MARMARGU-994133 format. One record per residue (C-alpha): residue number from 1; residue in three letters; x, y, z. Coordinates in Angstrom, 3 decimals, padded with zeros to 6 digits. Example, Ala and Ser with C-alpha at 12.3 -4.5 7.8 and 13.67 -1.06 7.14 Angstrom:
% MARMARGU-994133
 num residuo     east    north       up
   1     ALA  012.300 -004.500  007.800
   2     SER  013.670 -001.060  007.140
***
This chain:
% MARMARGU-994133
 num residuo     east    north       up
   1     UNK  013.528 -011.540 -014.034
   2     UNK  011.566 -011.213 -017.255
   3     UNK  011.272 -007.888 -019.057
   4     UNK  008.182 -009.086 -020.932
   5     UNK  005.216 -006.721 -021.130
   6     UNK  001.583 -007.165 -021.928
   7     UNK  000.743 -004.552 -024.573
   8     UNK -002.761 -005.667 -025.490
   9     UNK -005.263 -003.309 -023.906
  10     UNK -007.926 -005.245 -021.972
  11     UNK -006.707 -008.389 -023.682
  12     UNK -006.528 -011.946 -022.439
  13     UNK -002.884 -012.490 -021.539
  14     UNK -001.173 -015.857 -021.631
  15     UNK  002.377 -016.140 -020.280
  16     UNK  004.797 -019.051 -020.105
  17     UNK  008.171 -018.745 -018.383
  18     UNK  010.687 -021.577 -018.445
  19     UNK  013.781 -021.755 -016.281
  20     UNK  017.122 -022.545 -017.914
  21     UNK  016.778 -026.123 -016.750
  22     UNK  013.225 -026.363 -018.019
  23     UNK  011.848 -027.181 -014.564
  24     UNK  009.829 -024.071 -013.692
  25     UNK  006.776 -023.329 -015.801
  26     UNK  004.287 -020.543 -015.170
  27     UNK  001.253 -020.281 -017.402
  28     UNK -000.952 -017.374 -016.407
  29     UNK -004.196 -016.642 -018.193
  30     UNK -005.696 -013.499 -016.725
  31     UNK -007.231 -010.456 -018.315
  32     UNK -004.641 -007.708 -017.836
  33     UNK -006.004 -004.173 -017.764
  34     UNK -003.822 -001.229 -018.737
  35     UNK -003.528  002.197 -017.143
  36     UNK -001.135  005.127 -017.544
  37     UNK  000.737  007.102 -014.919
  38     UNK -000.232  010.744 -014.533
  39     UNK  002.920  011.790 -012.668
  40     UNK  006.445  010.496 -012.194
  41     UNK  008.939  011.547 -009.581
  42     UNK  012.413  012.859 -010.165
  43     UNK  014.994  010.090 -010.430
  44     UNK  016.756  008.766 -007.346
  45     UNK  020.308  009.836 -006.617
  46     UNK  022.072  006.652 -007.702
  47     UNK  022.146  004.543 -010.838
  48     UNK  021.564  000.843 -011.492
  49     UNK  019.049 -000.890 -009.195
  50     UNK  018.639  001.866 -006.600
  51     UNK  014.983  002.832 -006.099
  52     UNK  012.987  000.237 -004.209
  53     UNK  009.977  000.973 -002.028
  54     UNK  007.722  004.027 -001.441
  55     UNK  005.211  005.097  001.165
  56     UNK  002.685  007.948  001.191
  57     UNK  002.416  010.587  003.928
  58     UNK -000.866  012.548  004.142
  59     UNK -000.546  016.144  005.308
  60     UNK -002.541  016.846  008.499
  61     UNK -004.313  019.945  007.156
  62     UNK -003.962  020.151  003.369
  63     UNK -003.871  016.784  001.541
  64     UNK -002.501  018.485 -001.593
  65     UNK  000.705  019.040  000.404
  66     UNK  001.118  015.309  001.020
  67     UNK  004.359  013.596  000.063
  68     UNK  005.803  010.381 -001.298
  69     UNK  008.763  008.936  000.579
  70     UNK  010.987  006.731 -001.578
  71     UNK  014.105  004.664 -000.956
  72     UNK  017.558  004.651 -002.545
  73     UNK  019.280  001.389 -001.623
  74     UNK  022.699  001.904 -003.185
  75     UNK  025.785  002.800 -001.127
  76     UNK  025.441  006.442 -000.158
  77     UNK  021.686  006.160 -000.499
  78     UNK  018.898  007.141  001.840
  79     UNK  015.309  008.343  001.730
  80     UNK  013.867  010.850 -000.743
  81     UNK  010.826  012.972  000.042
  82     UNK  008.841  014.059 -003.031
  83     UNK  005.945  016.488 -003.332
  84     UNK  002.920  015.545 -005.449
  85     UNK  004.533  017.120 -008.503
  86     UNK  007.368  014.611 -008.177
  87     UNK  009.972  017.141 -007.115
  88     UNK  012.499  016.325 -004.393
  89     UNK  011.985  018.082 -001.068
  90     UNK  014.664  016.180  000.862
  91     UNK  017.316  013.484  000.472
  92     UNK  018.558  012.041  003.769
  93     UNK  021.734  010.243  002.555
  94     UNK  021.695  008.123  005.725
  95     UNK  022.470  004.719  004.223
  96     UNK  021.254  001.988  001.917
  97     UNK  017.506  002.082  002.596
  98     UNK  015.509 -000.811  001.187
  99     UNK  011.888 -000.538  002.355
 100     UNK  009.992  002.267  004.059
 101     UNK  006.661  002.499  005.881
 102     UNK  004.666  004.997  007.937
 103     UNK  002.151  005.072  010.794
 104     UNK  000.336  008.009  012.353
 105     UNK -000.266  009.097  015.965
 106     UNK  002.778  007.526  017.579
 107     UNK  003.123  009.225  020.956
 108     UNK  006.528  010.900  021.174
 109     UNK  007.154  013.278  024.082
 110     UNK  003.403  013.338  024.583
 111     UNK  002.628  014.474  021.046
 112     UNK  001.184  012.372  018.187
 113     UNK  003.646  012.142  015.304
 114     UNK  003.788  010.392  011.937
 115     UNK  006.504  007.772  012.421
 116     UNK  008.564  006.439  009.507
 117     UNK  010.797  003.384  009.655
 118     UNK  013.114  001.871  007.079
 119     UNK  015.577 -000.991  006.930
 120     UNK  019.149  000.278  006.628
 121     UNK  021.227 -002.308  004.789
 122     UNK  024.442 -000.330  005.320
 123     UNK  024.627 -001.344  008.987
 124     UNK  021.721 -003.816  009.397
 125     UNK  019.625 -001.524  011.564
 126     UNK  016.150  000.014  011.677
 127     UNK  016.298  003.743  010.974
 128     UNK  013.469  005.785  012.517
 129     UNK  012.149  009.238  011.603
 130     UNK  009.221  011.548  012.280
 131     UNK  007.631  013.770  009.650
 132     UNK  007.802  017.498  010.395
 133     UNK  004.359  018.664  009.203
 134     UNK  005.612  022.202  008.536
 135     UNK  008.677  021.439  006.429
 136     UNK  007.369  018.002  005.291
 137     UNK  010.901  016.722  005.880
 138     UNK  012.060  013.740  007.896
 139     UNK  013.733  014.146  011.291
 140     UNK  015.817  011.359  012.803
 141     UNK  014.238  010.357  016.131
 142     UNK  015.994  007.042  016.730
 143     UNK  017.454  006.629  020.194
 144     UNK  019.821  004.351  018.293
 145     UNK  019.612  002.702  014.922
 146     UNK  018.295 -000.600  016.219
 147     UNK  020.923 -003.292  015.627
 148     UNK  019.056 -006.201  014.049
 149     UNK  020.500 -009.683  014.464
 150     UNK  019.838 -010.537  010.829
 151     UNK  020.925 -009.145  007.476
 152     UNK  018.301 -006.454  006.815
 153     UNK  016.257 -006.779  003.623
 154     UNK  012.509 -005.978  003.597
 155     UNK  010.441 -004.192  006.234
 156     UNK  007.010 -002.786  007.104
 157     UNK  005.110 -001.361  010.081
 158     UNK  002.074 -002.301  012.188
 159     UNK -000.051 -000.608  014.834
 160     UNK -001.930 -003.062  017.028
 161     UNK -005.693 -002.435  017.425
 162     UNK -005.482 -004.563  020.599
 163     UNK -002.741 -002.805  022.574
 164     UNK -002.060  000.369  020.597
 165     UNK  001.614 -000.620  020.343
 166     UNK  003.615  000.177  017.209
 167     UNK  005.871 -002.386  015.558
 168     UNK  008.405 -002.754  012.783
 169     UNK  008.756 -006.047  010.906
 170     UNK  012.186 -006.729  009.386
 171     UNK  013.132 -009.705  007.219
 172     UNK  016.280 -011.167  005.682
 173     UNK  017.085 -013.177  002.562
 174     UNK  017.084 -016.465  004.481
 175     UNK  013.401 -016.257  005.388
 176     UNK  013.618 -014.839  008.916
 177     UNK  011.062 -012.181  009.917
 178     UNK  011.599 -010.264  013.161
 179     UNK  008.951 -008.179  014.943
 180     UNK  010.214 -005.204  016.974
 181     UNK  008.057 -003.148  019.346
 182     UNK  008.787  000.571  019.076
 183     UNK  008.455  002.900  022.070
 184     UNK  009.317  006.377  023.336
 185     UNK  012.370  005.940  025.545
 186     UNK  011.386  008.951  027.675
 187     UNK  013.891  011.378  026.202
 188     UNK  012.098  012.242  022.986
 189     UNK  013.594  009.394  020.987
 190     UNK  012.307  006.031  019.751
 191     UNK  013.810  002.729  020.840
 192     UNK  012.732 -000.864  020.286
 193     UNK  012.779 -004.432  021.513
 194     UNK  012.539 -007.757  019.702
 195     UNK  009.253 -009.500  020.569
 196     UNK  008.838 -012.254  017.968
 197     UNK  010.563 -014.202  015.190
 198     UNK  008.801 -016.138  012.409
 199     UNK  010.026 -017.860  009.255
 200     UNK  009.213 -018.556  005.638
 201     UNK  011.055 -021.176  003.610
 202     UNK  012.938 -018.919  001.208
 203     UNK  013.730 -015.263  000.495
 204     UNK  010.989 -012.758  001.437
 205     UNK  011.009 -008.994  001.035
 206     UNK  007.703 -007.214  000.586
 207     UNK  005.360 -007.173  003.561
 208     UNK  002.379 -005.170  004.761
 209     UNK  000.303 -005.221  007.946
 210     UNK -003.426 -004.599  008.341
 211     UNK -003.871 -002.301  011.353
 212     UNK -007.586 -003.045  011.714
 213     UNK -007.798 -006.793  011.083
 214     UNK -004.468 -007.585  012.781
 215     UNK -002.912 -009.412  009.822
 216     UNK  000.649 -009.505  008.496
 217     UNK  001.169 -010.380  004.812
 218     UNK  004.639 -011.532  003.732
 219     UNK  005.737 -012.003  000.143
 220     UNK  007.988 -015.038 -000.304
 221     UNK  009.506 -014.013 -003.620
 222     UNK  009.676 -017.395 -005.355
 223     UNK  006.615 -018.921 -003.680
 224     UNK  003.684 -016.564 -003.015
 225     UNK  001.963 -014.501 -000.329
 226     UNK  001.570 -015.699  003.269
 227     UNK -000.891 -014.448  005.889
 228     UNK  000.170 -014.384  009.562
 229     UNK -001.424 -012.929  012.644
 230     UNK  000.296 -009.605  013.356
 231     UNK  000.240 -009.736  017.164
 232     UNK  003.439 -010.904  018.920
 233     UNK  001.597 -013.804  020.568
 234     UNK  000.197 -015.077  017.244
 235     UNK  003.189 -017.352  016.767
 236     UNK  004.150 -018.893  013.438
 237     UNK  000.715 -020.087  012.220
 238     UNK  000.107 -018.983  008.623
 239     UNK -002.105 -019.519  005.592
 240     UNK -001.303 -019.180  001.901
 241     UNK -003.087 -016.321  000.160
 242     UNK -001.832 -017.190 -003.331
 243     UNK  001.082 -019.032 -004.870
 244     UNK  003.138 -018.105 -007.906
 245     UNK  001.825 -019.621 -011.095
 246     UNK -001.799 -018.869 -010.275
 247     UNK -001.889 -015.100 -010.854
 248     UNK  001.698 -014.048 -010.095
 249     UNK  005.124 -014.665 -011.598
 250     UNK  008.289 -014.570 -009.449
 251     UNK  009.432 -012.408 -007.916
 252     UNK  006.555 -011.543 -005.609
 253     UNK  007.679 -008.106 -004.492
 254     UNK  005.808 -005.101 -003.048
 255     UNK  002.596 -005.486 -001.029
 256     UNK  000.128 -002.784 -000.019
 257     UNK -003.435 -002.462  001.315
 258     UNK -006.268 -000.248  000.063
 259     UNK -008.604  000.487  002.982
 260     UNK -012.146  000.934  001.639
 261     UNK -013.772  000.696  005.099
 262     UNK -012.616 -000.651  008.444
 263     UNK -012.956 -004.233  007.204
 264     UNK -013.046 -004.141  003.394
 265     UNK -010.721 -003.142  000.600
 266     UNK -007.912 -004.705 -001.398
 267     UNK -004.540 -006.376 -000.979
 268     UNK -002.286 -005.506 -003.937
 269     UNK  000.933 -007.287 -004.926
 270     UNK  003.680 -006.510 -007.420
 271     UNK  004.222 -009.488 -009.744
 272     UNK  007.688 -008.470 -010.832
 273     UNK  008.295 -011.243 -013.336
 274     UNK  005.581 -010.060 -015.724
 275     UNK  005.389 -006.363 -014.781
 276     UNK  001.852 -006.517 -013.409
 277     UNK -000.030 -005.742 -010.193
 278     UNK -002.412 -008.311 -008.762
 279     UNK -005.430 -007.361 -006.650
 280     UNK -007.110 -009.502 -003.988
 281     UNK -009.920 -008.757 -001.564
 282     UNK -008.763 -007.525  001.825
 283     UNK -011.542 -009.381  003.598
 284     UNK -012.186 -013.108  003.928
 285     UNK -009.837 -015.485  002.124
 286     UNK -008.347 -012.734 -000.073
 287     UNK -010.119 -013.791 -003.264
 288     UNK -008.483 -012.832 -006.555
 289     UNK -010.029 -009.678 -008.057
 290     UNK -007.972 -008.781 -011.113
 291     UNK -004.681 -007.711 -012.662
 292     UNK -003.447 -004.467 -014.182
 293     UNK -000.274 -002.994 -015.626
 294     UNK  001.078  000.544 -016.018
 295     UNK  001.862  001.252 -019.674
 296     UNK  003.571  004.128 -021.443
 297     UNK  001.667  007.319 -022.211
 298     UNK  002.606  010.265 -024.365
 299     UNK  005.044  011.713 -021.813
 300     UNK  005.536  009.124 -019.060
 301     UNK  006.822  005.597 -019.615
 302     UNK  005.264  002.527 -018.068
 303     UNK  006.677  000.446 -015.234
 304     UNK  008.776 -002.695 -015.285
 305     UNK  010.501 -004.882 -012.682
 306     UNK  008.598 -003.148 -009.874
 307     UNK  009.886 -003.682 -006.352
 308     UNK  007.838 -001.618 -003.905
 309     UNK  004.319 -000.179 -004.155
 310     UNK  001.968  001.829 -001.969
 311     UNK -001.635  002.996 -002.230
 312     UNK -003.848  005.501 -000.434
 313     UNK -007.625  005.723 -000.677
 314     UNK -007.537  009.290  000.621
 315     UNK -007.982  012.170 -001.795
 316     UNK -004.860  014.310 -002.160
 317     UNK -005.762  017.513 -003.924
 318     UNK -006.724  018.178 -007.550
 319     UNK -004.223  015.771 -009.111
 320     UNK -005.206  012.719 -007.053
 321     UNK -008.749  013.437 -005.812
 322     UNK -009.725  009.749 -005.590
 323     UNK -006.553  008.339 -004.092
 324     UNK -003.054  007.473 -005.266
 325     UNK -001.157  004.349 -006.312
 326     UNK  002.658  004.579 -006.399
 327     UNK  005.001  002.021 -007.995
 328     UNK  008.769  001.842 -008.262
 329     UNK  009.926  001.649 -011.881
 330     UNK  012.947 -000.519 -012.592
 331     UNK  013.733  001.101 -015.942
 332     UNK  013.362  004.846 -016.464
 333     UNK  014.616  005.816 -019.945
 334     UNK  017.176  008.602 -019.897
 335     UNK  017.750  008.587 -016.153
 336     UNK  018.033  006.695 -012.909
 337     UNK  015.090  004.725 -011.568
 338     UNK  012.082  006.593 -010.195
 339     UNK  008.475  006.184 -009.028
 340     UNK  005.324  006.311 -011.155
 341     UNK  002.038  007.668 -009.778
 342     UNK -001.448  006.647 -010.920
 343     UNK -004.867  007.978 -009.887
 344     UNK -006.702  005.258 -007.974
 345     UNK -009.885  006.245 -009.769
 346     UNK -008.262  005.337 -013.094
 347     UNK -007.411  001.881 -011.767
 348     UNK -010.824  001.348 -010.195
 349     UNK -012.687  002.131 -013.422
 350     UNK -010.775 -000.522 -015.372
 351     UNK -012.772 -003.328 -013.810
 352     UNK -016.376 -004.488 -014.188
 353     UNK -017.810 -003.917 -011.691
 354     UNK -015.496 -001.026 -010.807
 355     UNK -013.336 -001.279 -007.709
 356     UNK -014.382  000.706 -004.668
 357     UNK -013.458  004.382 -004.487
 358     UNK -013.870  005.640 -000.922
 359     UNK -011.976  008.742  000.127
 360     UNK -013.639  008.978  003.545
 361     UNK -011.523  006.381  005.390
 362     UNK -008.746  008.461  006.956
 363     UNK -005.516  006.688  008.031
 364     UNK -004.540  009.769  010.034
 365     UNK -007.271  008.907  012.539
 366     UNK -005.969  005.411  013.312
 367     UNK -004.645  005.409  016.853
 368     UNK -005.785  008.949  017.616
 369     UNK -006.746  009.417  021.283
 370     UNK -005.930  005.814  022.073
***
């Protein structure tokens, strides 16, 4: 994994990476725009490569009280809940958590809850939580930590617009992706059943599902981004969104979706090998839009070797009024790894024409009263 950065502001970047054997060559010529983080979280509990993937929870009444949920994947790790100042509210210490995702309005004991799932690499299970809106902390609601038949690596969630069912996707390093349907087991806990298995040719990790268009995106780290149907009956048919060497450098890592409207917005990928983030259209054939990086400011360093990312279009108080982009930082000088936070408006204004800023699409309404 390269540590190379692009320091030229709004400059044309050209990158060549050669493998030790001289077989792999990536020449990328894209304009790379630069932005600075406005907030960084406290460091995770463990050293070395510990932080991995974040997700954003939006408070039901006061968006300024929203949180960032991050992972610590080392032994003795767990999930960390941060407020929007970057301070730790909770550390679960439940296991080596690799990826985390959230969906709203899951019916649990007849009440809609924000459901959080994460892949637990300590015992190869899916851990399941609900967010307590009063304390903003996570509560374990798993009937059992679902025992996956593969070695847990990446994960993400999906709510079907067809059936209203909620799912967790889990993948392993061999290319297997399992789809598990999540359900209330009748005693106030969440259980699951395996409904589908699909494959990519080599190691995946990052994935994200589009809850409106019914699409699952999977990042095959050394190859590119694949698009699958997200319904269990969609089988293994897939199309290639983009391959490495066009706009991305291995590893293809975190994936996230910016919802501008029901059908438009952006798919964003972490191109770990050159410390950039690549934007595609959400609609159509996912056309390439542009590339940006997070560089050092006066008080907050930039990002490198990013694993997981998340984005929200929704305004979250005075610090992030036009939405929030969160990225894991692989190197945090003076401390363990952490997460960097950038105003979406700052990213949107980098481009010509600017990217869409729409704070009216509310993810908390998806699945409500259905």
